[in-house]
N, C-alpha and C positions, 0 to 999 in steps of 0.2 A: 503494499500500499504505499509506504514511504521510502524513498530512496535509502539505501544503506548508508551513502555518505551523509546524508541528512541526520539519521540516528546517530551516527559516529561523531558528527559536528556538535550535537547536542549533548552526548556523552562527555565529550570534552569541554565545551562550554559551562556544562553544569556539574562537572565531576572534578577532573584535575585542574580546571581553569586554563589549559594551555591554549591560549587563543591564538597564538601563532599556528599551533596545528589546526586549529579550526579553519584559520584563512587558506592555509595549504589543502585541506581535504575538500573544502567547497570551491577552490579556484580550479583544481583539477577536475572536479565533477562539471563546473561551468564551462570550461574549456572544450570538455569532451560531449557533453549532453545537451548543450544549449546553442542558441544562435550567437551567443558572446555579446549580447547586448548589455551595454552598461547600466541599463535600468531594469536589469532582471532581478527577479526576488532573490536569487543566489548571491548577487553582488551586495543586496542589502544585508544579508546575513555576514558576508564578508567583511563589510564596513562595520557592522556591529562588533564583530569580534576583534577587528583591528582598533576600533574606540576603546575598547575595554582594555587591550593590550596598551595603549597609550595612555590610558588614565592610569593604570596601575604603575607605569613608569614616571608618573607625574608630568607628561607631556599633555598638559590640559589643551593647549591650542589644537594639537593633532587629535585628541579625544573629541572635542568639540566639532571640528570639520568634519571628520569621518562619521559621526553620529548624526550630525545634520543631514548629510547625503543620505545615510541609511535611512532615516525618518522618511525624507522625500520619495526614497524608492518605495518604502513600505506602503505609503500613501497610495502608490499606484497600484499596489497588489492586495488591498483589504481582503477580498474575497478569497484570493489565494493562501493568504496568511491564515484565515480561518480553516482551509482545506489543509493546512500544514499542521493542525492540531494544535494551534496557539489558543490561548484564551485571550481573545482581544479586549475584553473589560479590565484586564490586568496589564496586558502588554504594551499599549499605548502610554498609559499613566506611568508605567517604568521606565519607557524611553525619555519622556519628559522629566522625570526625575533625574535620570542619569545625565541629561543635557544640562540641568540645572546645576548638578554637581560639578560637572566639568566647567561650567560658567563661572561657579564660585571659587573654583580651584579647591573643592573638598577633597579629603583624603578618599581613595578608592576603597570601596566595599564590594565583595561578591554578590551578585544577583543571580537568581534562578529563572531562566525563561520559563513562562508560565504554560504548562501543557494542559489542555483540557480533554485530549483523547487517552482514556486509560490505557489502551494497547500501545500507542506510542509511548507513553510513560514507563510501561512494562518493559518495552524494547530497549529504551535508552538505559533504565537502571541495569539491565541484563548485560548490555554492552559495556558499562562501566565495570561491572563485576569481571567481565571477560578481559578487560584491559588491567585489572588490578587497582581500582580507585573506586571511590565511592560517590554516589549521586549526592550533590547539594553540599559536598565538603567546601569549606572556607579556603579561598586562595592561600598559598603558601607565601608570604611576603618576603622569605628568607631564601627562597629556592631560584638563585640565579639562572639556572638552567632554563627555567621557563620565563622569569622576569626579563632577562637579556637575550632571548632565544634568536633574535635577528643578528646579533652579533657573533653568535656561535655557530652558525650553519655554514654549510658548504654552498658557496653562491655560483659555483661553476655554471651549472645549467642555466641559472638565471641571467648571467652574463653572456653565454652562448647565444640564448634566445634573442635578447636584446640586440646584439651584434648582427645577427640574422635578419632581424626585423629592419634595422637600419640599412643594411646591405639591399635588403629587397626594396625598400623604399627609394634608395638612391637609384636603384637600377630601373624604377618604375618613372622616374622624373625625366 
């Protein structure tokens, strides 16, 4: 019913709080299974994870910018968000609160995306268990492997993709 990558995203977002991994999971899914529209609901979820990553690192401007973009995208996909098993009565107020926290440069606090579909929630909790972490766990603010994940990753593929895109762009001009 739900893409496995979405369940994995939710497990990381609400479990180990590895927002960088959330980004990676859905970016691959977005590239493979969508038309790569920048207004895709998947981009909205990616931006939400990036916003949480920035906020936790005290990059309040980055958190605010990416969350504003996510909210704009989500507003284009309200029916689809409901179909994604989210409780809309909680989701939008939560996003507004997160934006307020970023604007006021308030300390990061973990949030759990509100899931209304019991089957989805069960699948997410099972995914967390399979990965060795717990649903709803607070973010470990001492874990630099998650906090500074962007500094620790191998960027070879990203650099190669960018160089190839630049080469293709120059070739088409």
